[in-house]
N, C-alpha and C positions, 0 to 999 in steps of 0.2 A: 567210218575210218578215222576221221579227225578226232572224234571223242576218244577212241581207243588210244590214239597217239598221245593226246593231252593227259590221259589218265596214267600213261606210262606202260600200258599193255604192249604197245608196239614201239620199238626203237626208232630213231630217226631214219636209219637205213631201211628197216621194214616198211615204214610209212611211205618213204620215197618210192620204194620198189612197187608196193601195192597201188599207190596212187598212179604211178606211170602205167601199170598194167590196166587199171580202169580207164585211163585216158588214152590208152593205145600208143604210148610213147616211151621214151627212156627218162629216168629221173633227171630233173634239171639240177645244175650245180647248186642252186640255192636251197634245195631240199635234201641234199646229201649230208651225211654225218659230218659235222664240223664246218660245213660251208656257211660262214656267217658274214660274207662280204669280202670285197677285194682287199688284199693286204692283210687279212686276218690270219694269224699264225695257225689257228685251228683248221683253216681250209687247206693249208699245206701240210700240217702235221698229221691229219687224220685223227681219229679218236672216237669216243663214244659219249653219249649223254645219259646221265643218271637223273631220273625224275623222282623227287622226294614227295611224299604224300601231303606235306604242309604247303606245297605250292611253289617250290623252287626247283630248278634243275641246274646242273652244271656239266660242263664238258670236262673230260679227262682223257689222257692219252690212251690209245688202243692197247698198249702193252702194260698198262697199270690195271689193277683189280680193285673193286670196291666190295668190302665185306661189312655186313651189319654186325656190330658188337654192342654190348650193353650201353644203350642210350646214345650211341654214336655210330658214325660210319668210319671205317678204317680204309684209307687209300694205301694200296700196296704197290710200290714201284717195282720194275723189273730188277732183279739182282739187288735186293736191299742190303745195305752194309751190315756187317757183323764183325765182332771182335770177341775172341774166346767163346764163340758160340752164342753170344748175346747180340741182340740188334743194336745198331748204332744210330738208327733213325726210325721214326714212326710218324705217321701222318693221319690226322683225324678231322672229321667234320662233326662239330658238336652244336647243339642248339637248345634253346629254352624259350618259353613264351615270355614276351614283354607286355602282353595285353594287360591294361589296367595299371601299368607302372609309369605312365607318362614318359616313356623312353622313345625317342624318335631318331636318335643319332648313335652311331657305333662308338663314338668317343664320350658318350654320357658317363659321368662318374660311377653310376651304378653298374654299367657294363664293364668298365675298367676294373672295378672292385671284384666283380664276378669272375672275370678272366684271371686276375691275380690269384684268387682263391682256387680256381680250377687248376692252374699251373702248379701252385704250391701243393695241391693234393697229390699231384703226380710226382713232383720232385721239390721238396722243401728247400733245396740248395739254390734254386733259381730265383733271381730277383730282377724285377723290371728295370731296364737300363735307361728309359727315357719316357716322356709323355707319349701317348698315342699320336701317330702321324696320320694325316688324311691320305686316303687311297682311293683313287677313282675306280668305279666298277662299271659294268655294262649299263646299268640303269640307275645308278645312284652314287652316293659317296659312302665309302667305308673307312675303316681305320686299320693301321697295322701297329702291332705291339710286339716288343722284344723283351726277352728275359735271358740272363746269363748266370752261370755259376761254374764252379770247378768240381769235378767228380772226385770221390775218394782216391781214384787212381791217377789224378792229376790232369785229366782230359777237360778241355773247355767244352761245356755243354750249353746248348742254346735252345730256346723255344721262340718261335715266331708265330703270331696269330694274325690272320687277315679276318677282320670282323665286319659284319653288316647287319642291318635290320631288314628282314624280308617278311612281308605278310604277317606282322605281329609277332615275329620271332627274332631273337638274337641268334645269329648263325656265325660260327667261326671255323675257319680252316686252320688247323694248328699243326705245325711241324715241330718235332722235338728230337734232339739227338746231338751227336758230336758236330762241331763247327763245319768240318769239311763236307760231309754228305748233305747237310742242310744247305750250304752255299751252292753245292752242285745242283740241287733240285729247285732252288728258289725261282728261277725263271719259269719253270713248269707250274709251280705253286701259284705264282702271280697270274699265270694264264688261266688256271682253274678258277681262281677267285674272280 
């Protein structure tokens, strides 16, 4: 049962339910979806856990969806913003191996350059606004990076990436869009990170 859970075959909720059935009880709060200790927002917000094959997992709100797209995971919030039928916000998790690159920190200059290029490939009008800032994670130290630019229609466009090094991979949670929707979702993005 535990092997199936660790492999991502069983969700946290399924694992807790089946474990409780085997042990003849009800699921304990510590094994329920999102229950990660007292005072943790995920315990009160509910949610789901996505397990990636490279060996990392992340919590996300129950009303969000995760879709696999070319080389990335797309996180889709409920009621994503649109203007003139076009999205005003998008969220992705991207990753690439850092094995053999002598990279151990999310703010390594090679990682920063990679992220600058990744953001520029999506929107060349975006420029990084400051050096990466340290960002605490559940089990390590990550970094947050920000880019800004003005769209041809005059809207302020931003990108924010929460970056970490996990199991030999550089992994980033990237939000891209108009300023207002990104600010509205930032607390949730930080919690996912």
